[in-house]
N, C-alpha and C positions, 0 to 999 in steps of 0.2 A: 206650207208652214204646219198645218195640222198633221200631215204625214210625218214631218220631221219630229214633232212632239211625240207622236205615237211611237215612232222608232226609238226615240230616246227612252220613253217609258218602258218599252219592251226590253231594251238593253239593261235598264236599271233592275227590272223584275228578274231578268235572267241572271244578272250579277248577284242579286240577293239570294236567289235560289241556289246558285253555285256555292256561295259561301256557307249557306245553311247546310247544304249537303256535305260540304267538306268538314264543317264543324261536327255534324252527327257522325261522320266517318271516324274522325279523331276520337270522339267520346267512346264510340263503339270499340275501336281498337284498344283504347286505354283500358276499358272494362275487361276485354278479353285478355289483355296482358296481365292484369291483376289476378284473374282467375288462373292463368297459366303459372304464375309465380307463387301461388298458394302452396305452402309446404305440405308435403305428404308424409304422414307419420306411419311408422311400422306397427304401433300398438293398435290393436283392434278391440281391446277390452280394457276397462279401467276398474281397479279395485281400490277403494278407500277404506282404511281401517282406523277407527278412532279409539284409542286407549284412554279411558275416562280418568282424568285427574291425577297422574303421577307428578311428583315434584322433580324438576330438572336435576336437582342435586342428588337424587337417588337413581337417576337413569343415566343419560349420556354425560351429565355434569359430574358424575362420580369418576375420579381418575382411574379407579380400578374396574369400574363397570361391572361390579359383582352381581348386580340384580338383573342385568340384561346380557347374559353371555351369548345368546343367539344373535341379538342385534349387533353386538360388538365384534363377534368373530365370524359369524356366518353370513349375515345380511350386509353389513357395512361394505365389505369388499365388492358386493354386487351392485352398488348404487351410490347415491349421494346422501350424506348426512349434513343437515343444516344446524349449525350451533347457535345461530342468532335468530331464532324463529319465535314469533310471539302471537299471543292473543291480545289485540289492541282494542277489544271491545269489552262487554260485560263478561266477567270470568266465572260463569256458572254453566251448568251442563247444557241446558236447552239453547242458550245464547251462543255458546261455543260451536255446537253442532249446526246451528242456523247459519253462522258465518261461513263455515266450511261448505255447506250445501248451496247457499244462495250468493255468496260473495258480498254479503252485507252484514254489518254489525247492527244488532237490534236488541233493544230491551224487550224481552219476551217472557211470558209466564213460564216459570220453571217446573210447573206441575203437570204439564200436558194439556193445558186448557186454552192454548192459543196457537194458531197457525202462523208461519212466517208471513211477512208482508209480500214477499216476492217468490216466484217459482224457483225451484232448484235446478241444478244441471241435469238431473235424471228426468225431470219434467220436460225440459227443453229438448233433450235427446229423443225422448219418446215421441214428441210432437214432430221433430225434424225427420226422424227415420220412419215414423208410422209403424214401428216395431211392436210386437206383442208385449204386454206388460211382463210376461214371463222372461223376457230378455233383459229385464232391469229389476233388481231386488234390493230390498231395504231391510236389513237385519239389525235388531237392537236388543241387547239383553235387558235394557230398561224400557218397559212398556210405554212410559210417558213420551218417548221420543217418536212414536209412530205418527203422531200428528204433524211432525216436521216434514213428512213425505209429500204434503200438500201445501197449498198457500191460500192466503186471503184474497188474492187478486181474482176479481170476478171472472175474468177471461180464462182463468186457469183452474180455479177451485173445482175439485172433483174430476178434473180431466188430466190425462197423461200422467197418472199416478202409478208408480212402480208397484210390483207385488210386495207385500209386507209380511214380515215374520218377526213379531215384536213381543217381548215379555213372555209371560206364561201363555197367554192367549189373546194378545192384542191390548189396545189401550184400556187402562183400568184394571188389568188382570194381575199386575204385580211384576216384580223383577224375576229373572231366571238366572241360574249360574251360567257363566261364560262357556263352560264345557258343553252345555246343551246347545248354545248358539253355534259353536264350532261344528257340532255334528249336523245341525240343520243346514249350515252353509255348505259343507262337503256334500251332503245328499242333494242339495239343489244344484250345485255345480255339476254333479254327475248327471242329473236328470235333464236339466234345461239348458245348460251351457250359456248362462246369461253373459251379456257383454258389459253391463254395468252392475257393480255390486258395492253397496255402502254398508258398513259394519260399525256397530258400537259394542264395545265390551264394557261392562259395568265396573270392572276392577281396573285399577286399585282404588278408585274413588269410594266404592262401597265399603271396603275394609278401612280405608283412611278415616272415614267419618266415625268409625268405632273408637278411634283413639288408641288402638292397640298397634304399637310400632312394629312388632314382629309379624302380625297379620298383614299389615300394610306392605311390608317388604316381600312377604311370601306372595302376595297378590301380584306384585310387579313381576316376580319370577314366573308365576303361572301364566300371565299374559304373554310374556316373552316366549314361552313354550307354545302358546296358542297361535300367535301370528306366524311362528316358524312352521307350525303344522300346515297352515294355509299356504304359506310360501312353497313348501315342499310339494303340496298337491298341485299347485300351478305349474311347477317345474316338471312334474311327471305327466302332465296332461298335454296331449298333442294339440288340443284346442287352444290352450293358454300359453304354453311355453314359447318364449321369444315373441309373443304377440300381446303381452299384457303390461300395462303400467300399474305399479303397485305402490300405494302411498300408505305410510303409517304415521299418524300424528296424534295430537291430544286436543281435547276441548278446552282445558284449562290446567293450571298447575295447582299448587297449594301454598298456604301462607308460609312465609319464613318464620323461624322460631320467634323472632322479636315482634312478629305481627299476629301471634296467636297460635302458631305451630301447625304441624302437618294435618291435624284433624279437620281443618276448615279451609275455605277458599272464598273468593268473591269480591276482593278489592283490587286495587291497582298496584299492589306490592310486587316486587320482582319475582317472588316465588309463584304468584298466581299468573303472571303474564309470560314468563319464560318457559316455553314448551319445546317439544321435539318435532322434527320432521325428517323422515327418511323416504326416499323415492328410488325405485328401481324399475327398469323397463328397457325395451329394445332401442328407444330413442334417447336414453339418458346416459350420462357418463357413469363410469365405474370407479370405485375406490377413491371417491372424492370427499373432502371435507370442505364445506362452504361456510365462511364466516360472515357473508354479506347479510344485511337485515331483510327479512321477509316476514309475512304475517298470514294469518289464516285465510283471509279472503283471496290471497294470491293462489292458493290451491285451486279455487274455483276458476279463476281466470286461465290458469294453466291447462286445466281439463277442457275448458271451452275452446282454447286454441287447438288442442290436439284433436278434438272431435268436430272442429269447425262449426261451433255453435255461436250464434249471435246473441249472447246473453246481455241484452240492453240494460238490465237492472243490476248487473254485477259491477262492483267497484274495484276489484283487485287488479293486479298487474301480473303479466306472465313471468314465471320464474325462469328467465333465459339462461342463467348459469347451469341449470339442470341439464340442458340439452347438449348432445354431442355436436361437433362442427358448428 
């Protein structure tokens, strides 16, 4: 009898071990299958350019598109234009940039006195790849935005921060013209060939706040020339051509006339919320106009998808209609 019980116990243990082994095998196979089906993207570099504060009605929303000739005629055929794109968070400069960088809407100090709560996609990429900071650059014409390259998160603060080139000479030094920012960008692309580049142009927000309508329109045209210059550089470079995802968007719009006019922004009126997004790259469709609704934090999620970053703090969704196939 004891021998029979012993044999039965052995059979039960053997059976349990067999099913445990089979379970682990299935889990392992499932994990491998997921890794194998992970999409591979052609883009090896990502450039995000934020044009500060134009109103949609003076950019893509203008039927004649007089202020954005390069975007309308040269760039739009190369990628996807999103006509229903929005800032669904606070509609001021630091908050808009924070949303694009981190994938989170946050009420944040607008004077350069507060880091975002969460790390941004450049931080995640530097940690994941262990690349040199010279492979990830943060350019802003507005010096106050330099602080957004870091975060408050104790595990991240001061770590995995991209190289910064902001304002006249860093945080607290004052704004610089966008033309200087463009030259700094081109020199850096030539020297370091960074894979990630984040850019802020102060115009047309800077001129918009002056209340001078013609200066504001001129600023939109100047920036249209500036981002087209950067696009042409990328297309002429063997390092970047056909290997770069290029995003152009805004941090916020401006008040509609009935809500105070173009000189200001910061509320939830349609003028402040309705902004632009253009994207071009080897993985994206060409000559497409997308009317589906998307928002700032979706840029972050899309970049994270392309770079295979597990951004656990990001709240956006991948912009699937952007991609080919």
